[in-house]
N, C-alpha and C positions, 0 to 999 in steps of 0.2 A: 437164840436161834442161827448164830456162827454169821459165817457171810451170804446169808441167800436172802441178803435185803434185796426186794423190789420196791423199784416206784414206776406206780400208774401215771399216766395223765391221758388228757381229753382234752383237746377245746371248748368252747360253747361261748354262744354271745348272750350275755347279759346287759339289757334294754333299760338308759340311764331310762331314766323319768321324770321329768320334771313340769310347774303347770305351766300350761297355755305354749309347752312346747312339743314341738313330734318327739316323742322318743329318739334318742337314739342308741346306734347300736358298741357295744363296746365288746373285743376280742377281752377271752377272759382264757386261761392256761389249770385248767384244777390238777392241782398232785396230789399223788397218795403216795408217804413211801413208809416205811416199813420199821423207818427208824424211830421215829415217829411216830406213830401207829396211831394213836386218839383225836391224831390232827386230819387233817387236808386243808391245803395250800391253794386262795384264790389269787391267780395270778390279773391284776385288771393292765389292761395296757390302757396308755397315759397317752401319747403319743408316737411319731418316727420309731423312738426311739425307750421309751420311760414306761417304768414297770410301777403297779400299787399292789403292795403284798397282806394280804389279810391271812390269818391263821383261825379258821376255824377246825373247830370240836367237830368229829365225824360223827355223834352224835346229835348235837343242835340240828345237822346241820337234815340230818335222818328226822329227829322229831319235828323240825321244822315243815316238811312236803304231809305234814300230817294235822299240824299245829301251830297259833301263832308261839314262841317257843324264844327264847332270847333274852336280856336285860339289860343297861346302862348300851355302850355303842352298837351291840348288833342283836337285831331284833328280822326274826324272816316269817316265813307264815305263808301258809295258803292262800293266792287271794279271792275275796269272799265272791267275786261274780265268775271265777275261770278255776275248775277245780286241777285244769291242763298249766295252770302259771302256777309261779312259786315266787314271793317278793324277798328282799330281801332291801333289812334298807342299815347303811352306816354313817356311826357314825365317830367323828377324828375333830381332835384338835384343831384339822383345816377344810372340818364340812362335815354337811348332813351331806346322804348321796342314800336315790331307793330307787334298786336296779329291778326288774323282776325278767326270769328266765323257764325255760318249758322243765317241769316237773319230773317229766315224763326223764329226759334226758342228766338230772339230777339222779335218776330214782337210779337209772341204770349205769349210774357211775361208780352212787352207790355201792353199787349193790357186788359191783368190781375187784373195790376193794375187799368183798366181803367174803368173793372170792377164796384171795389169796389174805387176808388174816380175819376171824371168822368174827361176832362180835363178842366176846368176853371176854377174845382166847388174846388182846392186847398186849400182857404183861409180858403173855414165853415169849415177843420179842421186844422186849428192853432189854440191851442189856445194861444195868443199873449204876456198875461196881464202875463205868465208863457215865455216863450219866454224874451221878455223885462227883468222880474228879473232874471233872470238866466244869462242873458248879462252884467246887474249892479254888483251882485255877483261875478262874475267872472272879470269883467274888470276891475270897480273902485278900489277895493283890490290891483292889481300890483305895 
């Protein structure tokens, strides 16, 4: 697709859930870039200047709106008691976090990504020669 790349951004609030404490709202920026059409980046605000980024498969996010999905570090599912809420469970070496957010807001964001790159059309946006060159330049010099 040449230089027709698009970056889509949307602000959201995910509530951090912890036992026996009120939910803590966390500012999240969702980003979709046609240079990596299979992925959505969620940047979680961790303080005044800090952000932690997680990269999710766009398909994983869509599937998580409908049923429990994911393995290992990422699990996404609709809330059992509220179909308007989706639960994100994230595991990393530095800890475990459970968030909930609006299913409607996430679905709206995904719909906007589908307006740009239709499901199944991701390969049309990939520059495979550039991707191979990038991998070779980073991996073979180690």
